[in-house]
DRENPASE-725742 format. One record per residue (C-alpha): z, x negated, y negated. Coordinates in pm, whole numbers, plus 50000, padded with zeros to 5 digits. Example, Ala and Ser with C-alpha at 12.3 -4.5 7.8 and 13.67 -1.06 7.14 Angstrom:
residues 2
+-------+-------+-------+
!     w !     u !     v !
+-------+-------+-------+
! 50780 ! 48770 ! 50450 !
! 50714 ! 48633 ! 50106 !
+-------+-------+-------+
END
This chain:
residues 534
+-------+-------+-------+
!     w !     u !     v !
+-------+-------+-------+
! 20349 ! 12879 ! 59932 !
! 20308 ! 12671 ! 60172 !
! 20283 ! 12983 ! 60400 !
! 20030 ! 13147 ! 60218 !
! 19834 ! 12794 ! 60225 !
! 19882 ! 12763 ! 60605 !
! 19732 ! 13156 ! 60649 !
! 19428 ! 13144 ! 60841 !
! 19242 ! 13355 ! 60625 !
! 19328 ! 13180 ! 60317 !
! 19230 ! 12814 ! 60451 !
! 18901 ! 13028 ! 60583 !
! 18837 ! 13113 ! 60201 !
! 18875 ! 12767 ! 60089 !
! 18647 ! 12674 ! 60313 !
! 18395 ! 12919 ! 60216 !
! 18435 ! 12840 ! 59850 !
! 18378 ! 12484 ! 59921 !
! 18077 ! 12538 ! 60113 !
! 17954 ! 12776 ! 59827 !
! 18027 ! 12545 ! 59557 !
! 17802 ! 12280 ! 59767 !
! 17526 ! 12519 ! 59786 !
! 17545 ! 12589 ! 59411 !
! 17614 ! 12951 ! 59478 !
! 17896 ! 13029 ! 59212 !
! 17928 ! 13389 ! 59260 !
! 18004 ! 13349 ! 59650 !
! 18247 ! 13068 ! 59528 !
! 18431 ! 13241 ! 59247 !
! 18485 ! 13557 ! 59530 !
! 18633 ! 13331 ! 59811 !
! 18851 ! 13135 ! 59525 !
! 18966 ! 13487 ! 59397 !
! 19083 ! 13571 ! 59771 !
! 19240 ! 13255 ! 59772 !
! 19426 ! 13322 ! 59433 !
! 19536 ! 13636 ! 59576 !
! 19753 ! 13465 ! 59836 !
! 19830 ! 13142 ! 59690 !
! 19827 ! 13182 ! 59295 !
! 19983 ! 12864 ! 59267 !
! 19790 ! 12647 ! 59424 !
! 19700 ! 12318 ! 59257 !
! 19370 ! 12296 ! 59083 !
! 19263 ! 12674 ! 59165 !
! 19247 ! 12787 ! 58799 !
! 19041 ! 12543 ! 58698 !
! 18793 ! 12592 ! 58997 !
! 18788 ! 12973 ! 58921 !
! 18692 ! 12891 ! 58545 !
! 18422 ! 12634 ! 58651 !
! 18282 ! 12883 ! 58909 !
! 18306 ! 13181 ! 58660 !
! 18135 ! 12983 ! 58377 !
! 17862 ! 12918 ! 58626 !
! 17813 ! 13258 ! 58766 !
! 17883 ! 13383 ! 58394 !
! 18152 ! 13611 ! 58463 !
! 18316 ! 13625 ! 58154 !
! 18602 ! 13846 ! 58261 !
! 18689 ! 13627 ! 58541 !
! 18642 ! 13316 ! 58311 !
! 18870 ! 13478 ! 58082 !
! 19153 ! 13535 ! 58312 !
! 19125 ! 13174 ! 58467 !
! 19119 ! 13030 ! 58101 !
! 19446 ! 13227 ! 57993 !
! 19626 ! 13126 ! 58324 !
! 19531 ! 12745 ! 58262 !
! 19628 ! 12799 ! 57878 !
! 19984 ! 12937 ! 57933 !
! 20033 ! 12687 ! 58185 !
! 19978 ! 12413 ! 57958 !
! 19680 ! 12320 ! 58075 !
! 19446 ! 12326 ! 57741 !
! 19131 ! 12221 ! 57847 !
! 18805 ! 12230 ! 57653 !
! 18639 ! 12460 ! 57855 !
! 18934 ! 12717 ! 57880 !
! 18952 ! 12674 ! 57501 !
! 18612 ! 12762 ! 57468 !
! 18621 ! 13063 ! 57666 !
! 18918 ! 13199 ! 57489 !
! 18789 ! 13145 ! 57137 !
! 18475 ! 13330 ! 57227 !
! 18633 ! 13616 ! 57379 !
! 18895 ! 13637 ! 57063 !
! 18552 ! 13628 ! 56845 !
! 18376 ! 13913 ! 57050 !
! 18719 ! 14130 ! 56974 !
! 18697 ! 14036 ! 56629 !
! 19075 ! 13888 ! 56683 !
! 19009 ! 13613 ! 56436 !
! 19409 ! 13525 ! 56428 !
! 19380 ! 13484 ! 56809 !
! 19042 ! 13289 ! 56763 !
! 19221 ! 13032 ! 56534 !
! 19539 ! 12996 ! 56743 !
! 19318 ! 12931 ! 57029 !
! 19110 ! 12701 ! 56817 !
! 19396 ! 12511 ! 56674 !
! 19590 ! 12502 ! 57004 !
! 19468 ! 12199 ! 57171 !
! 19531 ! 11875 ! 57012 !
! 19280 ! 11540 ! 56996 !
! 19556 ! 11287 ! 56943 !
! 19329 ! 11014 ! 57095 !
! 19076 ! 11086 ! 56844 !
! 18811 ! 11069 ! 57124 !
! 18713 ! 11430 ! 57154 !
! 18359 ! 11420 ! 57021 !
! 18236 ! 11736 ! 57170 !
! 18507 ! 11931 ! 57014 !
! 18483 ! 11775 ! 56697 !
! 18130 ! 11868 ! 56686 !
! 18159 ! 12234 ! 56736 !
! 18517 ! 12273 ! 56574 !
! 18394 ! 12274 ! 56198 !
! 18166 ! 12532 ! 56266 !
! 18411 ! 12777 ! 56483 !
! 18663 ! 12729 ! 56191 !
! 18381 ! 12823 ! 55922 !
! 18247 ! 13121 ! 56108 !
! 18610 ! 13259 ! 56190 !
! 18686 ! 13240 ! 55851 !
! 18365 ! 13443 ! 55751 !
! 18525 ! 13677 ! 55994 !
! 18881 ! 13685 ! 55852 !
! 18729 ! 13722 ! 55482 !
! 18882 ! 13377 ! 55379 !
! 18754 ! 13223 ! 55081 !
! 18533 ! 12925 ! 55088 !
! 18490 ! 12959 ! 55446 !
! 18189 ! 12687 ! 55445 !
! 18459 ! 12417 ! 55358 !
! 18505 ! 12280 ! 55697 !
! 18110 ! 12231 ! 55764 !
! 18091 ! 12042 ! 55441 !
! 18388 ! 11840 ! 55466 !
! 18287 ! 11728 ! 55834 !
! 17928 ! 11633 ! 55695 !
! 18096 ! 11400 ! 55432 !
! 18223 ! 11227 ! 55712 !
! 17884 ! 11109 ! 55856 !
! 17842 ! 11340 ! 56121 !
! 17508 ! 11509 ! 56139 !
! 17518 ! 11563 ! 55776 !
! 17187 ! 11797 ! 55696 !
! 17264 ! 12054 ! 56027 !
! 17611 ! 12077 ! 55911 !
! 17505 ! 12143 ! 55524 !
! 17246 ! 12391 ! 55624 !
! 17504 ! 12587 ! 55871 !
! 17715 ! 12583 ! 55560 !
! 17454 ! 12754 ! 55374 !
! 17420 ! 13010 ! 55667 !
! 17798 ! 13057 ! 55633 !
! 17765 ! 13123 ! 55264 !
! 17505 ! 13379 ! 55307 !
! 17706 ! 13553 ! 55538 !
! 17994 ! 13555 ! 55298 !
! 17763 ! 13700 ! 55042 !
! 17713 ! 13414 ! 54801 !
! 17344 ! 13371 ! 54828 !
! 17295 ! 13184 ! 54488 !
! 17530 ! 12902 ! 54647 !
! 17327 ! 12913 ! 54958 !
! 16998 ! 12869 ! 54775 !
! 17133 ! 12564 ! 54563 !
! 17302 ! 12420 ! 54892 !
! 16939 ! 12428 ! 55104 !
! 16761 ! 12302 ! 54796 !
! 16956 ! 11959 ! 54784 !
! 16976 ! 11924 ! 55186 !
! 16680 ! 11745 ! 55351 !
! 16624 ! 11865 ! 55713 !
! 16563 ! 11539 ! 55923 !
! 16660 ! 11562 ! 56294 !
! 16541 ! 11836 ! 56534 !
! 16895 ! 11999 ! 56509 !
! 16889 ! 12042 ! 56154 !
! 16524 ! 12155 ! 56134 !
! 16611 ! 12421 ! 56364 !
! 16924 ! 12523 ! 56173 !
! 16672 ! 12516 ! 55875 !
! 16431 ! 12762 ! 56028 !
! 16718 ! 13000 ! 56101 !
! 16863 ! 12960 ! 55729 !
! 16475 ! 13021 ! 55611 !
! 16483 ! 13368 ! 55815 !
! 16825 ! 13463 ! 55670 !
! 16695 ! 13408 ! 55322 !
! 16358 ! 13606 ! 55392 !
! 16595 ! 13906 ! 55554 !
! 16775 ! 13888 ! 55239 !
! 16526 ! 13887 ! 55003 !
! 16532 ! 13537 ! 54889 !
! 16165 ! 13480 ! 54964 !
! 16136 ! 13188 ! 54735 !
! 16418 ! 13017 ! 54910 !
! 16274 ! 13063 ! 55241 !
! 15919 ! 12947 ! 55152 !
! 16062 ! 12645 ! 54981 !
! 16295 ! 12537 ! 55273 !
! 16021 ! 12605 ! 55557 !
! 15769 ! 12350 ! 55363 !
! 16011 ! 12073 ! 55395 !
! 16072 ! 12134 ! 55779 !
! 15820 ! 11867 ! 55953 !
! 15860 ! 12073 ! 56302 !
! 15699 ! 12387 ! 56124 !
! 15387 ! 12178 ! 56004 !
! 15214 ! 12200 ! 56352 !
! 15087 ! 11926 ! 56574 !
! 15354 ! 11910 ! 56851 !
! 15486 ! 12254 ! 56881 !
! 15855 ! 12276 ! 56936 !
! 15940 ! 12569 ! 57207 !
! 16217 ! 12726 ! 56966 !
! 15961 ! 12732 ! 56664 !
! 15758 ! 12988 ! 56876 !
! 16047 ! 13215 ! 56906 !
! 16077 ! 13513 ! 56662 !
! 16240 ! 13473 ! 56330 !
! 16623 ! 13637 ! 56379 !
! 16822 ! 13611 ! 56080 !
! 17223 ! 13495 ! 56083 !
! 17471 ! 13764 ! 55963 !
! 17768 ! 13782 ! 56147 !
! 18027 ! 13529 ! 56280 !
! 17940 ! 13566 ! 56611 !
! 17575 ! 13540 ! 56543 !
! 17605 ! 13248 ! 56389 !
! 17852 ! 13076 ! 56619 !
! 17625 ! 13178 ! 56888 !
! 17313 ! 13023 ! 56721 !
! 17532 ! 12673 ! 56694 !
! 17643 ! 12675 ! 57031 !
! 17267 ! 12757 ! 57175 !
! 17121 ! 12442 ! 56983 !
! 17381 ! 12222 ! 57121 !
! 17333 ! 12379 ! 57463 !
! 16950 ! 12343 ! 57432 !
! 16990 ! 11984 ! 57300 !
! 17208 ! 11876 ! 57609 !
! 16967 ! 12051 ! 57853 !
! 16642 ! 11889 ! 57754 !
! 16815 ! 11530 ! 57695 !
! 16713 ! 11312 ! 58027 !
! 17041 ! 11229 ! 58096 !
! 17231 ! 11506 ! 57918 !
! 17529 ! 11664 ! 58056 !
! 17421 ! 11994 ! 58282 !
! 17789 ! 12103 ! 58300 !
! 17845 ! 12089 ! 57925 !
! 17506 ! 12251 ! 57818 !
! 17565 ! 12525 ! 58079 !
! 17923 ! 12579 ! 57914 !
! 17751 ! 12604 ! 57545 !
! 17474 ! 12810 ! 57699 !
! 17706 ! 13085 ! 57845 !
! 17939 ! 13091 ! 57572 !
! 17627 ! 13139 ! 57307 !
! 17500 ! 13413 ! 57535 !
! 17873 ! 13604 ! 57565 !
! 17858 ! 13594 ! 57159 !
! 17521 ! 13728 ! 57102 !
! 17287 ! 13814 ! 57399 !
! 17033 ! 13984 ! 57166 !
! 16926 ! 13640 ! 56986 !
! 16631 ! 13519 ! 57174 !
! 16714 ! 13118 ! 57110 !
! 17025 ! 13205 ! 57253 !
! 16881 ! 13323 ! 57582 !
! 16607 ! 13041 ! 57571 !
! 16883 ! 12772 ! 57574 !
! 17061 ! 12918 ! 57850 !
! 16754 ! 12968 ! 58046 !
! 16708 ! 12544 ! 57985 !
! 17058 ! 12522 ! 58091 !
! 17070 ! 12719 ! 58407 !
! 16757 ! 12539 ! 58534 !
! 16913 ! 12213 ! 58440 !
! 17195 ! 12313 ! 58657 !
! 16963 ! 12397 ! 58929 !
! 17019 ! 12799 ! 58904 !
! 16640 ! 12847 ! 58875 !
! 16667 ! 13231 ! 59010 !
! 16923 ! 13293 ! 58741 !
! 16731 ! 13134 ! 58453 !
! 16452 ! 13344 ! 58588 !
! 16628 ! 13658 ! 58588 !
! 16693 ! 13636 ! 58185 !
! 16296 ! 13653 ! 58150 !
! 16282 ! 13944 ! 58329 !
! 16261 ! 14201 ! 58030 !
! 16484 ! 14438 ! 57885 !
! 16534 ! 14610 ! 57547 !
! 16256 ! 14442 ! 57383 !
! 15943 ! 14265 ! 57496 !
! 15985 ! 13895 ! 57596 !
! 15833 ! 13678 ! 57352 !
! 15516 ! 13495 ! 57480 !
! 15668 ! 13119 ! 57483 !
! 15945 ! 13280 ! 57685 !
! 15698 ! 13439 ! 57924 !
! 15552 ! 13092 ! 57966 !
! 15884 ! 12978 ! 58080 !
! 15927 ! 13262 ! 58331 !
! 15563 ! 13155 ! 58460 !
! 15703 ! 12798 ! 58516 !
! 15991 ! 12898 ! 58692 !
! 15767 ! 13114 ! 58899 !
! 15569 ! 12825 ! 58960 !
! 15833 ! 12623 ! 59069 !
! 15976 ! 12892 ! 59281 !
! 15618 ! 12867 ! 59511 !
! 15455 ! 13148 ! 59336 !
! 15171 ! 12987 ! 59183 !
! 14926 ! 13303 ! 59162 !
! 15154 ! 13473 ! 58986 !
! 15251 ! 13215 ! 58784 !
! 14921 ! 13164 ! 58651 !
! 14832 ! 13531 ! 58587 !
! 15156 ! 13561 ! 58390 !
! 15098 ! 13200 ! 58201 !
! 14741 ! 13329 ! 58109 !
! 14879 ! 13658 ! 57950 !
! 15132 ! 13475 ! 57766 !
! 14897 ! 13218 ! 57626 !
! 14652 ! 13505 ! 57519 !
! 14942 ! 13668 ! 57346 !
! 15014 ! 13385 ! 57113 !
! 14769 ! 13128 ! 56878 !
! 15005 ! 12827 ! 56966 !
! 14794 ! 12557 ! 57132 !
! 15116 ! 12441 ! 57331 !
! 15091 ! 12735 ! 57562 !
! 14744 ! 12707 ! 57648 !
! 14824 ! 12334 ! 57737 !
! 15110 ! 12476 ! 57957 !
! 14887 ! 12741 ! 58100 !
! 14663 ! 12444 ! 58193 !
! 14934 ! 12278 ! 58357 !
! 15026 ! 12570 ! 58571 !
! 14692 ! 12662 ! 58683 !
! 14616 ! 12292 ! 58798 !
! 14916 ! 12299 ! 58993 !
! 14773 ! 12638 ! 59141 !
! 14445 ! 12447 ! 59217 !
! 14272 ! 12744 ! 59003 !
! 13982 ! 12580 ! 58886 !
! 13836 ! 12880 ! 58692 !
! 14185 ! 12931 ! 58526 !
! 14236 ! 12602 ! 58446 !
! 13884 ! 12607 ! 58275 !
! 13983 ! 12902 ! 58053 !
! 14276 ! 12724 ! 57952 !
! 14073 ! 12451 ! 57833 !
! 13840 ! 12645 ! 57628 !
! 14180 ! 12824 ! 57475 !
! 14294 ! 12474 ! 57360 !
! 13933 ! 12379 ! 57234 !
! 13911 ! 12713 ! 57025 !
! 14238 ! 12563 ! 56822 !
! 14045 ! 12234 ! 56756 !
! 13941 ! 12125 ! 56384 !
! 13778 ! 11819 ! 56273 !
! 14101 ! 11595 ! 56201 !
! 14145 ! 11271 ! 56382 !
! 14448 ! 11403 ! 56630 !
! 14209 ! 11708 ! 56705 !
! 13902 ! 11462 ! 56801 !
! 14093 ! 11261 ! 57019 !
! 14235 ! 11573 ! 57205 !
! 13873 ! 11683 ! 57210 !
! 13791 ! 11400 ! 57383 !
! 14048 ! 11416 ! 57615 !
! 13953 ! 11784 ! 57692 !
! 13612 ! 11684 ! 57760 !
! 13736 ! 11453 ! 58035 !
! 13960 ! 11733 ! 58173 !
! 13690 ! 11936 ! 58190 !
! 13465 ! 11668 ! 58352 !
! 13729 ! 11609 ! 58618 !
! 13684 ! 11971 ! 58719 !
! 13301 ! 11954 ! 58766 !
! 13395 ! 11643 ! 59001 !
! 13633 ! 11839 ! 59199 !
! 13333 ! 12060 ! 59266 !
! 13105 ! 11763 ! 59336 !
! 12886 ! 11855 ! 59029 !
! 12810 ! 11498 ! 58910 !
! 12542 ! 11605 ! 58681 !
! 12755 ! 11854 ! 58505 !
! 13046 ! 11601 ! 58497 !
! 12836 ! 11320 ! 58377 !
! 12715 ! 11529 ! 58077 !
! 13079 ! 11580 ! 57947 !
! 13149 ! 11225 ! 58009 !
! 12877 ! 11131 ! 57792 !
! 12976 ! 11347 ! 57516 !
! 13349 ! 11217 ! 57553 !
! 13202 ! 10856 ! 57541 !
! 13003 ! 10927 ! 57252 !
! 13317 ! 11095 ! 57050 !
! 13580 ! 10833 ! 57162 !
! 13356 ! 10508 ! 57227 !
! 13699 ! 10304 ! 57161 !
! 13923 ! 10540 ! 57378 !
! 14063 ! 10300 ! 57670 !
! 14165 ! 10644 ! 57888 !
! 13788 ! 10780 ! 57827 !
! 13604 ! 10445 ! 57895 !
! 13837 ! 10380 ! 58206 !
! 13777 ! 10750 ! 58340 !
! 13412 ! 10717 ! 58253 !
! 13355 ! 10400 ! 58428 !
! 13555 ! 10466 ! 58749 !
! 13412 ! 10814 ! 58819 !
! 13073 ! 10670 ! 58790 !
! 13147 ! 10333 ! 58989 !
! 13314 ! 10513 ! 59281 !
! 13019 ! 10725 ! 59333 !
! 12777 ! 10396 ! 59300 !
! 12603 ! 10547 ! 58991 !
! 12503 ! 10328 ! 58725 !
! 12740 ! 10027 ! 58836 !
! 12693 ! 09803 ! 58552 !
! 12748 ! 10027 ! 58296 !
! 13024 ! 10145 ! 58484 !
! 13160 ! 09826 ! 58511 !
! 13116 ! 09716 ! 58163 !
! 13304 ! 10058 ! 58065 !
! 13624 ! 09939 ! 58270 !
! 13631 ! 09608 ! 58149 !
! 13606 ! 09734 ! 57793 !
! 13921 ! 09979 ! 57872 !
! 14089 ! 09682 ! 58032 !
! 14040 ! 09437 ! 57721 !
! 14181 ! 09716 ! 57511 !
! 14479 ! 09806 ! 57746 !
! 14552 ! 09510 ! 57982 !
! 14906 ! 09657 ! 58042 !
! 14802 ! 09970 ! 58189 !
! 14858 ! 10007 ! 58561 !
! 14584 ! 10239 ! 58601 !
! 14328 ! 10085 ! 58396 !
! 14415 ! 09762 ! 58582 !
! 14384 ! 09924 ! 58897 !
! 14039 ! 10053 ! 58823 !
! 13911 ! 09718 ! 58728 !
! 14041 ! 09559 ! 59017 !
! 13888 ! 09842 ! 59237 !
! 13572 ! 09835 ! 59050 !
! 13557 ! 09461 ! 59128 !
! 13629 ! 09517 ! 59505 !
! 13347 ! 09769 ! 59527 !
! 13097 ! 09520 ! 59344 !
! 13195 ! 09217 ! 59622 !
! 13386 ! 09039 ! 59371 !
! 13704 ! 09029 ! 59629 !
! 13874 ! 08712 ! 59504 !
! 13877 ! 08890 ! 59115 !
! 13999 ! 09218 ! 59238 !
! 14317 ! 09094 ! 59422 !
! 14494 ! 08970 ! 59168 !
! 14440 ! 09267 ! 58972 !
! 14529 ! 09496 ! 59200 !
! 14845 ! 09308 ! 59250 !
! 14935 ! 09331 ! 58909 !
! 14875 ! 09682 ! 58900 !
! 15101 ! 09745 ! 59241 !
! 15382 ! 09550 ! 59065 !
! 15378 ! 09800 ! 58769 !
! 15339 ! 10103 ! 58984 !
! 15483 ! 10030 ! 59328 !
! 15506 ! 10402 ! 59385 !
! 15146 ! 10491 ! 59334 !
! 14972 ! 10541 ! 59682 !
! 14635 ! 10519 ! 59532 !
! 14702 ! 10154 ! 59404 !
! 14879 ! 10061 ! 59702 !
! 14592 ! 10136 ! 59950 !
! 14362 ! 09975 ! 59714 !
! 14572 ! 09647 ! 59755 !
! 14559 ! 09665 ! 60112 !
! 14184 ! 09729 ! 60145 !
! 14146 ! 09428 ! 59906 !
! 14373 ! 09207 ! 60124 !
! 14191 ! 09287 ! 60424 !
! 13844 ! 09179 ! 60294 !
! 14009 ! 08860 ! 60165 !
! 14114 ! 08791 ! 60509 !
! 14478 ! 08825 ! 60441 !
! 14503 ! 09081 ! 60721 !
! 14881 ! 09064 ! 60787 !
! 14942 ! 09140 ! 60425 !
! 14678 ! 09395 ! 60438 !
! 14854 ! 09581 ! 60718 !
! 15219 ! 09565 ! 60583 !
! 15051 ! 09689 ! 60229 !
! 14878 ! 09988 ! 60411 !
! 15238 ! 10088 ! 60588 !
! 15383 ! 10098 ! 60232 !
! 15093 ! 10341 ! 60119 !
! 15175 ! 10524 ! 60424 !
! 15511 ! 10592 ! 60330 !
! 15364 ! 10720 ! 59959 !
! 15070 ! 10913 ! 60111 !
! 14955 ! 11288 ! 60120 !
! 14753 ! 11418 ! 60424 !
! 14414 ! 11301 ! 60374 !
! 14495 ! 10950 ! 60282 !
! 14783 ! 10926 ! 60551 !
! 14507 ! 10976 ! 60815 !
! 14249 ! 10727 ! 60661 !
! 14551 ! 10453 ! 60675 !
! 14653 ! 10579 ! 61007 !
! 14303 ! 10487 ! 61122 !
! 14300 ! 10169 ! 60895 !
! 14614 ! 10036 ! 61098 !
! 14479 ! 10116 ! 61429 !
! 14143 ! 09971 ! 61392 !
! 14116 ! 09774 ! 61044 !
! 13902 ! 09838 ! 60771 !
! 13585 ! 09986 ! 60809 !
! 13301 ! 10153 ! 60621 !
! 13441 ! 10494 ! 60686 !
! 13809 ! 10423 ! 60625 !
! 13750 ! 10244 ! 60298 !
! 13955 ! 10404 ! 60004 !
! 13700 ! 10623 ! 59809 !
+-------+-------+-------+
END
């Protein structure tokens, strides 16, 4: 083995693999590692690296080969186990799947992730093997205090797959979906009830799912209903929910999320929830081009919510014009309010005011007269006013602002926007100041509102009152260039010129082009009317 490792071509391939891994190019890394394996198959750690890169690249054949070598060599790591179980299930090798599932011990009792998926695997494998009472593994796990509703509802899905609908209906009726995962399992169960002619049970279950009641639209809710009828489909949907959950957690494990996403996709690539989960996992793993490729079309039209996700990935990649056009098409193809909101986000990023206005109109068309919708209507009026202000149309903006204030007279955000927009243009200064003061009285801890009041005092000559407020705002949001520049200007007028220059230098580190040029002039010449922050 030493001679093989000392071979120049092998060493070069090892170096290429390391560079590709650092560049997050799993396909190139896997190719280089495969070359190394042909010359030095027993190199320590090689098969583990090959497995990891194969999973990242989505290469099941290479993943299976590496996992099998690890397993046969006694390295029964979790990702190898998962790949081998999935591969056996794909081939309907239920005995092999069970052997791999039971071939890895957890003597320390600390493998929480394995325990989370083990009952689902055991139950769905038992369905494939036509065992009696396959749901027993899920029900036993639920009784031990793990995520009970999700496991119980998954058990009902297993009962349906085992052709025992009456028991599934009864289990679903006595289980209350609570957290996001259990509610998403309940939605899949309701779709399966409907497909099997149990419409009454499907409707009853849907009526108990809070996520489906409207308001906040979970992206998974906007996917087409797809029933679960096979062991592969059942396990794929469970793994997809886990992968999606990890991908959406702020500190979620990106590698684990991608492992679950890949495994789910290998089991059932026709399931839209599985595809969606893999997209989120790939995006979390910074494999954005691979994520976008999954949403390019294929055997069936891409659902609008996934078209919107593709538009967001396009925007992240820099194609803002194309992203805006696709986002608008996706929003128009669905009645979901959240898609118009996401369309608006993309249009704003593209600085496309006309498209942004159309997105706002789409959101407004979905509004009713309830309290939440009235609040959103007020926010929309402010957003539309902001578009008018960007076009230097104060009269048009002012009319919208006054409508928002009339609709939401006690809303601190509305009052702050109304007052700040007016005072920076020196329009009705007394009323503007009064509105900002009212906003601050309602939300004194809000950094943006505190900055508005401090800046309003600065603009009206009350520098001594402005400084402590701007200092408070800057302490809350030290990375906000606007607030930092405001504080520097106030320090200058207060005669604290050393602190002003120090603060401007801090703002310059955060500033974009226009602001940076203005701050440079202040650092050179001091504060003037022309260089005062707008």
